[in-house]
N, C-alpha and C positions, 0 to 999 in steps of 0.2 A: 021317592028316593029308596033306593035297596038297600037294606042294612046288610052290615059285613058275615060272611058266614064265617061261624066260627072256626071251621078249620084253616080259612084263611088266616083268621086272627093267629091261631095256635103256629103257622107256618110262618109267620111274621116274627114271632118272638122266638122261633128257634133259630133263625138264619143269625137274629142280633148275638144271641147266645153263643152261636157258632164262630163268628167273628172276634168275639170278644175274648173267648177261649186263642186265640191265635195270637194274639199281644205276647210281646216279649216281656218277661220280669223285670228284664234289666230296662227296659224304657219306661218303666211306671214310676212316676212321680214318687218322691220323697211325700211322704204325710204333710200337707199341709202347703206343699208345692206345684206349682203347675208347670207341665211339661215344656213350655215356652218360655225361656229368659226374657221376653219382650213383654211378655204377660205380666200383671200387676192387677190384683184385685183393688176395687175403687176404695179408697183411704187408707191402702197400704202405705204410701208415700208417706203421708202426714204423719201416722204411726211411728213409721223410722225416724222421722226429723224430730219427733217428740222424745222419742227413746234417746237417741244421740245426743249425749252434753255438748254445750257451745263453746267452738274453741276459739280463742281470740285469733282475729285476722291479723295476719302480718302481710306488712305492703312487701313487693317484690323491689328491689333496687333498679332503678332507672339504666338500663343498658344504652352505652353510647354508640349511635349508630355509624359503623365505618362506612365510610364512602367507598362505592363498588369501584374495584380498579377498573380502568378502564381496558377493553381488549385490544384496543388497537393504539399501539407505541410505535411513534416513528422510529424510534432510536431502540425500542425492546427486542428487537432481533438479533443487536449486538450485544447485548448482555451475557456475559457469563453465569449462566444459570445452573451448571453443572461443575463448577471450577475445572474450566478446561485449560484456561491459563496457567493454574498452578500445578495442574497435573503435568502440563508439559515442561514447566521448568523442573518438577522433579523426577522428570523421565531424563531432561538434560542434565542435572547433576549428578543422577545415576549412571550415565554413560559417560561423563566427564571421571567419574571415580574409578568405574572399568577400565579406561582406556589410562590412567594413571597406574593401575594395579598392574595393568599389561606392561607398561613400562619400565615398571620397577623389575618385575619378572625378568623382561629383554636383558635389563641391567645387569641384572644379578648371574642371570646367565652367561654373557659376556664375562663378567668378572672371574666364574668360575667355569671352566671349561668340561669338568666330569659332570657337571649337573643335567639333569634329565631336560631335554629341550621345552621348551614352553609351545602349550598345543596352539595352533592355531584359532581354535575355539574359544579360548581362555575368554576372549573380551563379550563374545555373545553370551556365553554361560553367566559371565558376572552379570551382565544384562538382564538375563533373564530370573537370575535370583534375585536383584534388585527390587524392593518393595513396592507393589503397586501405592500409588497414592489414593488415599481414600477419597471419594465421591463428598465431597463436603463443597456445601452452597458458599459463595463467596457473596458476603453481603456489602452493598454499596451504601457508602455514606452520599448522605443529600450535598449535593452541589459538586459530587466528585464526576469525573467521567467515567463511565462503565465500562468494565472491563470486556474485551473484545477476544473471541475466540472462532477460528476457522471452522470447528465444525460443528460449533453452536450457531454460526451464522446459516451455515448450510443447512441444518434444519429446522430454522424459525424463520426463513424467509424463501420464497419461492425462485427467487435470480439468486442462486447460489455465488454468481460470479462477480456479484455486486458488492463492493465494501466501499466506504465511505471515502469520497476524493478520487475513486478509480473508477473510469467509465467502461461500460461492458464492452467486450471484445464482440466484434460483427464483421461479416464481411466472407464467413466460411471457416474451414476447417485451417487453411495456412495463416488467416489474419489470427484467428483465436491463438494458433501455435505462437505467431511472433509477440502477442499481446502476453501471453505466460510467459514467453523467455525475457521480454524485456522487464516485467516487473518480478521475475524470480520464481515464477510458479503460480497454480490457477488460483492460491488465496494470498498472494502477495499483497504487500502495502503498496501505498500509493506510490506515483514515481516521485524522484527526488524535486526539489525546489527547482524550477528554471530548466528542468528535462521536458521537451516536448514530446509526445507520441509520435510515430511516422506517420500517421494519417491525420486527417483533419482534427478539430475539435472533437464532433461528434461521433467519433471511432473509425470512420470510415476511411478505407486505404485509397491512397491517392491514385488519378489514374494516370495514363503515360505523360498525357499532356500536361498535366498540374506539375507532376514530376520533373519534366522537363524545366517547365516556368520554373518551380523551386530551385532546380539546380543551376540555372541561369542565375536568379537572383542572389544565391550564394557566392559566385563567383565575383572577386572584386572587380571594379570598375577600371579603365584606363587610365584615369586620373589617381586612382589610390595606387596602382601599380607603379607609374611613373614619378608619385612621391616616396614611394617605398624605395624605387632604386636609386633617386637622387639621396635621400637620407643613406642609403648604404656607401654609396660613393663617398659621402662627406666624412663619413665614421670611416670609412678606410683612409681616405688622404690624412684624417686627423692621426690614425694610429701610425701612419707612415713617417709624417713628420714628426712624430714622437720620438720613434726610434731612431731617424737621422739627427735629432738635436739629442740624443743621448749619444748615439756613436761620437758627434763633433765634442762635446762636450766633455765626456768620461773616457769613452774607450779608447778615441784618437791618443790622447794623451799618455794613458796608459801602455798603447803598443809604442810610440813615437819614443817613450822613456827606454823601453825594451830595447828599441834599435840604437838608439843612440847610446846607450850606456855599452851594448855589445862591439859598436865601433870604436868606441873609447879605449875600452879594454884590447882590442884587436890592435889598434894604432899603437898603445903602449907596449903592447908585446912585440910589435914589429920594431919598436924603437930599441928594444932591449936585444933583442937577435940580430940586430944592424941591417935589418931587409929593406929599410928606406931612406935613401939619398934625398938632401935638400935639391931642388931643384923645379921642372916641370911637372904638374900633374893633370892626372885626366880629370874629366867632369864628373863629379859626383866621388872622388876619390879625397878621402881625408888625410889631411896634413898638420893640423895644427890642433889646440885646445883652447877653447877660451874660459878664463875665472871671472868671474865678479864677486869677490867675497862679500860685499853687501848686501847681494841680493841671493847669495848660495847659489851662484849658477855655475854649473862645469859643464860646458856643452863642446862635444869634438867640432872643427870647422873645414868642410869641405869645399872643393873648387867648384865654383859655379852655383847660379841660385835658383837650381829648376825645383820646381815645387813638387813633381814626383820623385826626384831623384834625390834631393836634399835637404828642402824645408819642412817637407810632410813628413818625412823620416825624424823629426826630431832636432835635426842639426843646423848650425848657423852655417850660411852659403856667402861665399866670396865672391865678389864682382870679378869676373873674369873677362877675358878676352870677347866672348860669345855675347856678352851684354854691354857692360860698360868698364872696360879697363882700369884696372887700379894697382896700386904697387903692392909689394909683398912684404910683409914685417923688416926682412933683412935688409930691403932698400935702405940706400942712404939720404934718400928724401924722397916723399910722396904721400900719400893716403891709403892707408889700407882700411879698406870699406867692405863691411860686411852686412848683411840681411838676415832677418829671424822672426818666425811668429810671435804673435804678442798674445794671440788667442789660440788655443786648440793645436793637436799636434807637437805637444811639449811643451808649447810657449813658452820659450827660451828668454822672450824679451820682454815679459809681460808686463815686469817693473822696472822697467829702463828710466821713466817718469821721476820715480824715486830717488835717482842719483844726483849728487851734487857736488858742486867743484872741488876737485881734491881727491875724490874717491877713486881708488886705484883700478884697474882693469888689465888684466893680463893675460898675454899669448904665450904658449909653450910651443916650443918645437923640438925638433928629434935634436938640437944642440943647444939650443939657448933659450932663456926667458926675456920677454919684450915686456916692460912695464910702461903702463900710460896713465896718466892723471886726467879725471874729466875734467873739461873745459867748460862748455857750454852745451846750452841745449836749443833746439828749435822746437815748440811743442807740435807746431801743424806745419804743414808745406803741401803743394801739390803734387801728386807724384811724376808729374811731368819736369819738375824741378831738379835737373840732374847736374846742376851747378854747383850742389851741395857735397858731390863726390869728385870735384876737381881736386887736383894736390895743393892748391891754397883753397880749400872750401868756402863759397861764397856764405856769409852770413855767420860764419864760425868766430869771428873776430878775428883770425889768423890774418897777420898781413905779410908775410913771408914764407918761403918755403922752409918745410921740417919735416918732421917724421910724425905725422897723424896718424889717427885710429878714424874711423865713422860709422855708428852703429845706426841701422834704420830698422822701422818696422812701422806697421800698418796703425792709423789712429782714426775714429774713437775705438774704442773694445770693440768687438766683434763684428768690426766693418772693415773696408779697404778703399774707402772714399779719400783720405790723406796720409801723408808719411810723418812720422815723428823721427828728430835728427838727434843724436847726441855726439858729441865731439870730445875727443883725447890728446892729448900729447904726450908723446914717449920721453921719461925722464931715466930709463934705468934699461939696460942692454946685460945681461948676465947670463953666462955659459951655464950648463946644467951641471958640468961637474963641479962646480962650486956649491949646489945647493939651490934650495928654493928661495927666493927673494924675501924679505920681509913682509909685501905684501899678502904672501901666502901663509908664512908661518904664524903670523899674530892671530 
């Protein structure tokens, strides 16, 4: 083995000296320390533990392990995480306040004409000056329904058009526009209860065939239309009957009383002026006045028993030659027979069934008063029984010729099935120049 040469040994020592001189003094460790912090001399850890005093061991409190929130919450997207509902309510309150201020300014401008006009942008300026609500999170109580905000819903779910209870609009742009108009906007609430969408339950629009079928189904059937028509006919008939009854029982009496009263005053004026003379009268012409003091009846007597010309006008009609000829009051003997309505059209003979024997019945003409006393009554007889109008009335109890009066009317009330007859006998004939008889004075 060849030994090292001295020059080689010297060269090796010189190399190490040169390398050591290149070290940066800042890299030199402090006395007793190693350059690497991971280096520890053997026994150093034991010496440090012995040098440090033993400290009492403090037990850390047990931390309650909170359950991790679920990342998927079916209703989480509808929560108001940033107070959107509160912000919207505050914005609306600010807008309403601005509108009220603008209205007050406009009212003040109308009251004071010289004041400067209110700028149209006053409302917008007031809205801009309104303080923005702070973004405060809304805490939800347990068990309560989470607040919903359209913007939050749009941010927290991929289907921004789907709101709870509202099906998504499908079928193209036109269908989506219809759905938005029907719902009030892109983020409107669900439709009202009982309101059905235009399309099917799945949101698809109806085809032409389906639309026609739905239109046919919506049309009422023939039976329904017929029943409605029959119901309307019955209702119309009922209304007409009610109007007719009202006319017969109320308005006909008012109208007849007016006509009869006017005819009576006209007759009295003619007597006072001497325009009328005793003698023959034309059909429908008034010639006398009938008084029944017990019933408070004062009604004119006209010639004939025509309903449209005499009876329906509230007057009493005399049986003349066109019906069954009877005597006039001034005849020396005979039966003066008259007829009148018991119901409706003035109903002058409504209560003649209340007359009793001896009650006075007075007929006034142009120059005389004829006073009769009620003698008898026939409550019911057939209309064909004309014998009651004879000069000596059949069934009246009279047995010999005299000067009689006969009152006829329909019975029962509101019918014309039978006739009621009342007879009277003349007891006094008094000129008008001597004044009224005692029956009219009392």
